[in-house]
C-alpha positions in Angstrom: 17.3 7.8 -14.5 13.9 7.2 -16.0 10.5 7.2 -14.1 10.6 3.4 -14.3 13.7 2.9 -12.2 11.8 2.2 -9.0 9.4 -0.3 -10.6 11.3 -3.3 -9.6 10.8 -6.7 -11.3 7.9 -5.6 -13.4 9.3 -5.8 -17.0 6.0 -6.8 -18.6 4.1 -4.1 -16.9 6.7 -1.4 -17.7 6.6 -2.4 -21.4 2.8 -2.2 -21.4 2.8 1.3 -19.6 5.7 2.5 -21.8 3.7 1.6 -25.0 0.5 3.4 -23.7 2.5 6.5 -22.7 3.9 6.7 -26.3 0.4 6.4 -27.7 -0.8 9.0 -25.2 2.0 11.4 -26.2 1.0 10.9 -29.9 -2.5 11.6 -29.1 -1.9 14.8 -27.3 0.6 16.0 -29.8 -1.3 15.2 -33.1 -4.9 15.9 -32.3 -7.1 18.3 -30.4 -8.0 17.8 -26.8 -11.6 17.4 -27.6 -11.0 14.1 -29.5 -11.3 10.8 -27.7 -8.6 8.1 -27.6 -8.8 6.2 -30.9 -9.7 2.6 -31.3 -6.6 0.4 -31.2 -4.6 2.7 -29.0 -2.8 1.1 -26.2 -3.9 4.2 -24.1 -7.2 4.2 -22.3 -8.8 6.4 -19.7 -9.0 4.0 -16.7 -6.4 1.5 -15.4 -6.5 -0.9 -12.5 -3.3 -2.1 -10.9 -3.4 -5.1 -8.8 -0.8 -7.2 -7.1 0.3 -8.5 -3.6 1.4 -6.0 -1.0 4.9 -4.6 -1.8 4.7 -5.4 -5.5 4.7 -1.7 -6.4 1.2 -0.9 -7.4 1.4 2.8 -6.5 4.9 3.1 -7.7 3.8 1.8 -11.1 0.8 4.2 -11.1 3.1 7.2 -10.2 5.6 6.3 -12.9 2.8 6.1 -15.5 1.4 9.5 -14.4 4.9 10.9 -14.8 5.3 9.5 -18.3 2.0 10.9 -19.3 3.1 14.4 -18.1 6.6 14.1 -19.6 7.7 17.2 -21.4 11.2 16.1 -22.5 12.2 17.5 -25.9 13.6 14.1 -26.7 10.2 12.8 -27.4 10.2 14.7 -30.7 13.3 12.8 -31.7 11.8 9.4 -31.1 12.6 9.2 -27.3 10.2 7.5 -25.0 8.1 9.5 -22.5 9.3 9.3 -19.0 12.7 10.7 -19.0 12.6 11.4 -15.2 14.4 14.7 -15.5 12.0 17.2 -17.1 9.6 19.3 -14.9 6.6 17.1 -15.8 8.4 13.9 -14.7 10.0 15.4 -11.6 6.9 17.1 -10.2 4.7 14.1 -10.8 7.1 11.7 -9.0 7.5 14.1 -5.9 3.7 14.8 -5.7 3.7 18.5 -6.6 2.3 18.4 -10.1 -0.9 20.5 -10.5 -2.5 17.8 -12.7 -1.6 14.6 -10.7 -3.8 14.0 -7.8 -2.7 11.2 -5.5 -5.4 9.9 -3.1 -4.5 7.6 -0.2 -6.3 7.1 3.1 -5.0 6.5 6.7 -8.7 5.7 7.6 -10.6 2.4 7.3 -12.5 3.5 4.2 -13.0 6.2 1.5 -16.5 7.6 1.7 -18.9 9.2 -0.7 -18.0 12.8 0.2 -14.2 12.4 -0.7 -15.2 10.4 -4.0 -17.5 13.2 -5.1 -14.8 15.7 -4.8 -12.5 13.5 -7.0 -15.3 13.1 -9.6 -15.7 16.9 -9.7 -12.0 17.3 -10.3 -11.9 14.7 -12.9 -14.2 16.8 -15.1 -11.7 19.6 -15.2 -9.2 20.1 -18.1 -5.5 20.0 -17.3 -4.2 23.1 -15.8 -0.6 23.0 -16.8 0.0 19.4 -17.8 -0.9 17.1 -20.8 -3.4 15.1 -18.7 -5.5 15.3 -15.7 -4.3 12.2 -13.7 -6.0 10.9 -10.6 -4.2 8.1 -8.7 -6.5 6.2 -6.2 -4.0 4.1 -4.2 -6.6 2.4 -2.0 -9.5 1.7 -4.4 -10.2 -1.4 -2.3 -11.2 0.9 0.5 -14.1 2.5 -1.3 -17.5 2.1 0.4 -20.2 0.7 -1.9 -21.8 4.2 -2.0 -18.4 5.8 -3.0 -17.9 3.0 -5.7 -21.2 3.9 -7.2 -20.2 7.5 -7.4 -16.9 6.8 -9.0 -18.6 4.4 -11.6 -20.2 7.3 -13.4 -16.9 9.2 -13.8 -15.2 6.0 -15.1 -18.1 5.3 -17.5 -18.1 8.8 -19.0 -14.6 10.3 -18.5 -13.5 13.8 -19.5 -11.4 13.7 -22.7 -8.0 14.3 -21.0 -8.7 12.6 -17.6 -7.0 9.3 -16.6 -7.9 7.2 -13.6 -5.3 5.0 -12.1 -6.7 2.6 -9.4 -4.7 0.4 -7.1 -6.0 -2.6 -5.2 -4.6 -6.0 -4.0 -7.0 -8.0 -6.3 -9.8 -7.7 -8.8 -12.2 -9.1 -6.1 -11.4 -5.9 -4.0 -13.1 -3.7 -6.6 -16.6 -3.5 -7.7 -17.3 -5.6 -10.8 -18.9 -2.6 -12.5 -15.7 -0.6 -12.1 -13.1 -3.2 -12.9 -15.0 -4.1 -16.0 -14.4 -0.5 -17.3 -10.6 -0.5 -16.5 -7.6 -1.9 -18.3 -6.2 -4.5 -15.8 -2.4 -4.8 -15.0 -1.2 -7.5 -12.6 2.0 -7.0 -10.8 4.1 -9.7 -9.2 6.2 -10.0 -6.1 9.6 -8.6 -7.1 12.6 -11.0 -6.8 14.5 -10.7 -3.6 17.8 -9.9 -5.4 16.0 -7.0 -7.2 14.7 -5.4 -4.0 18.1 -5.7 -2.3 19.7 -3.9 -5.4 17.2 -1.1 -5.1 17.9 -0.7 -1.4 21.7 -0.5 -2.2 21.4 1.7 -5.2 18.8 4.2 -4.0 19.0 4.2 -0.2 22.7 3.6 0.3 22.1 0.7 2.5 24.9 -1.8 3.2 24.7 -5.0 0.9 24.5 -7.4 3.7 21.8 -5.5 5.5 19.9 -4.9 2.3 20.0 -8.5 1.4 18.7 -9.6 4.9 15.9 -7.1 4.8 14.8 -8.2 1.3 14.9 -11.8 2.2 13.1 -11.4 5.5 10.1 -9.5 3.8 10.1 -11.8 0.7 10.3 -9.0 -1.8 8.1 -6.3 -0.2 10.0 -3.2 -1.1 8.4 -0.8 1.5 8.8 -3.3 4.4 12.3 -4.1 3.3 13.3 -0.5 3.3 11.7 0.2 6.8 13.3 -3.0 8.2 16.8 -2.0 6.8 16.6 1.5 8.1 14.5 1.4 11.3 16.0 -0.2 14.5 12.6 -0.3 16.2 11.1 -2.3 13.2 13.8 -4.8 13.5 13.2 -5.2 17.3 9.4 -5.6 16.8 9.9 -8.3 14.2 12.3 -10.1 16.4 9.7 -10.1 19.2 7.1 -11.5 16.8 9.3 -14.4 15.7 9.7 -15.4 19.3 6.0 -16.0 19.8 5.9 -19.5 18.5 8.3 -20.5 21.3 6.1 -18.9 23.9 2.7 -20.6 23.5 3.5 -23.8 25.2 0.8 -23.2 28.0 -2.4 -21.2 28.1 -0.8 -18.5 30.2 1.9 -18.0 27.7 -0.7 -17.8 24.9 -2.6 -15.1 26.7 0.4 -13.1 27.6 1.9 -13.2 24.1 -1.5 -12.1 22.6 -1.6 -9.1 25.1 1.9 -8.1 24.3 1.2 -8.2 20.5 -1.8 -5.9 21.1 0.1 -3.6 23.4 2.7 -3.2 20.8 0.3 -2.5 18.0 -1.5 0.0 20.3 1.7 1.8 21.1 2.7 1.9 17.4 -0.6 3.6 16.7 -0.2 6.1 19.6 3.3 7.1 18.4 2.1 7.6 14.9 -1.1 9.5 15.7 -0.1 11.7 18.6 2.1 14.3 16.7 -0.4 14.3 13.6 -3.4 14.6 15.9 -2.0 17.5 17.8 -1.0 19.5 14.8 -4.4 18.8 13.1 -6.3 19.9 16.1 -4.2 23.2 16.6 -4.6 23.9 12.8 -8.4 23.4 13.0 -8.8 25.5 16.0 -6.8 28.3 14.4 -8.9 28.0 11.2 -12.1 28.2 13.4 -10.8 31.3 15.1 -10.3 29.9 18.6 -9.5 32.5 21.2 -6.2 32.8 22.8 -7.2 31.0 25.8 -8.4 28.0 23.7 -12.2 28.7 23.9 -13.9 27.7 20.7 -16.5 30.0 18.9 -20.1 29.0 18.9 -21.3 26.4 16.4 -17.9 24.8 16.0 -18.5 21.8 18.3 -19.7 19.6 15.4 -16.6 20.3 13.3 -14.3 19.4 16.2 -16.3 16.3 16.9 -15.9 15.3 13.2 -12.2 15.8 13.4 -12.0 13.6 16.6 -13.9 10.8 14.9 -11.5 10.9 12.0 -8.6 10.7 14.2 -10.0 7.7 16.1 -10.7 5.9 12.9 -7.2 6.6 11.7 -5.7 5.3 15.0 -7.8 2.2 14.5 -6.4 1.7 11.1 -2.9 2.1 12.2 -3.3 -0.4 15.0 -4.8 -2.9 12.5 -1.9 -2.2 10.1 0.6 -2.9 12.8 -1.1 -6.2 13.8 -1.3 -7.2 10.1 2.4 -6.7 9.8 3.1 -8.9 12.8 0.7 -11.6 11.4 2.5 -11.5 8.1 5.8 -12.1 9.8 4.4 -15.0 11.8 2.9 -16.6 8.6 6.4 -16.3 7.0 7.9 -18.1 10.1 5.6 -21.1 9.7 6.1 -21.1 6.0 9.9 -21.6 6.7 9.0 -24.3 9.3 6.9 -26.1 6.6 9.7 -25.9 4.1 12.1 -27.5 6.6 9.6 -30.2 7.4 9.1 -31.1 3.8 12.8 -31.0 2.8 12.0 -28.1 0.3 15.0 -26.4 -1.4 13.4 -22.9 -1.3 15.3 -20.2 0.4 14.3 -19.5 4.0 13.1 -15.9 4.8 13.9 -16.1 8.5 17.5 -17.5 8.5 18.3 -15.3 11.4 16.1 -17.4 13.6 17.2 -20.8 12.2 17.4 -22.3 15.7 13.8 -21.6 16.4 12.7 -22.9 13.0 14.5 -26.1 13.6 13.1 -26.5 17.0 9.4 -26.0 15.9 9.9 -28.1 12.8 11.4 -31.0 14.8 8.7 -31.0 17.4 5.6 -31.0 15.1 4.4 -32.3 11.9 3.6 -30.6 8.4 -0.2 -31.2 9.2 0.2 -29.1 12.5 2.2 -26.4 10.7 -0.5 -26.0 8.1 -3.2 -25.7 10.8 -1.1 -23.0 12.4 -0.9 -21.0 9.2 -4.5 -21.3 8.8 -4.9 -20.1 12.5 -2.9 -16.9 11.5 -5.0 -16.4 8.4 -8.2 -16.9 10.4 -7.0 -14.1 12.8 -6.5 -11.7 9.9 -10.0 -12.4 8.6 -11.5 -11.9 12.0 -9.8 -8.5 12.3 -11.2 -7.5 8.8 -14.7 -8.4 10.3 -14.1 -6.0 13.2 -13.7 -8.7 15.8 -12.1 -7.3 19.0 -8.4 -7.4 18.3 -7.5 -9.0 21.7 -10.0 -11.7 21.3 -8.9 -12.5 17.8 -5.3 -12.7 18.7 -6.0 -14.8 21.8 -7.9 -17.3 19.8 -4.9 -17.4 17.3 -2.3 -18.0 20.0 -4.4 -20.8 21.6 -4.7 -22.4 18.2 -1.0 -22.1 17.7 -0.4 -24.0 20.8 -2.9 -26.8 19.8 -1.4 -27.1 16.4 
């Protein structure tokens, strides 16, 4: 098993990264750490991975980081870096390598303070590995100020530091940063390839794996969750019933409220346990008394923690809503395919009766307007419109068609 095994349906990207890893290996082996990457090398100091959700951006970045840290003796015999078995590969993939920093956020953005810490780390030499690798999974969430801080580090990198940035598209990253990165575009993996991974790596039954891969249209993470989580399947089933419930204004408003309630409950379940542990750990670190009384001067720290937890809960609620809206878009995509007589495979064959009913009672033009209403709702949520108002506007638009 090599480090590339989880990178599904990305043969072109894997080939490019493999070539870069070989050049990087030759560079570290042959010349001193003070030298820069030579001209013509397929290796460079900053990479930008873009692609649709579920395409495997972070998986590609982690696999590349592992290949850069590979210490397999087979390399000396002509073997490619990234064996998957040596200590460098293994620790990089599971997130314990001292010189591989993986940065992700469960908040709405990544600020200047966090970015400055990354830049400081980027100036250090590798402690035990061959390269200092920093993976920024949510480069699209950098604030403008944080992006400007990062720009300096990307412009003038340390000799053995590699930046691996991940974002949905080029437009989500500051032009000044993306112009200094080597760009790799990942595609949505084929449904059959995703099903194969679920069967091979997660031991999921073939029928369920195929259904999950088809329902999520190649989104690996969502497919795995749908195949293994009964609650996720129940939430998706409820969302796919929404188009049949917007026949009157009352139904529209009720469906919108239930969608918001479900997202809020998801956020609550995710955050409660994490928040409680964080709060207790912070109190212990600040020296809270046995009765829970906090020392003087710590109120500001606790308030900052509460604000962070509130932002994380908002992000979780938005992610849950976005997932529901993605499922809804897929439903109307199938409706449109039926109306146009397309031969493409349907994603939601488990609700074929509902698809046929909606397709027979409307026109392709109305279906396109409904898809546009869902997209408009997602944009409104991105602009911080109150979730209930945005979803209510969407459900009313779905009724009008």
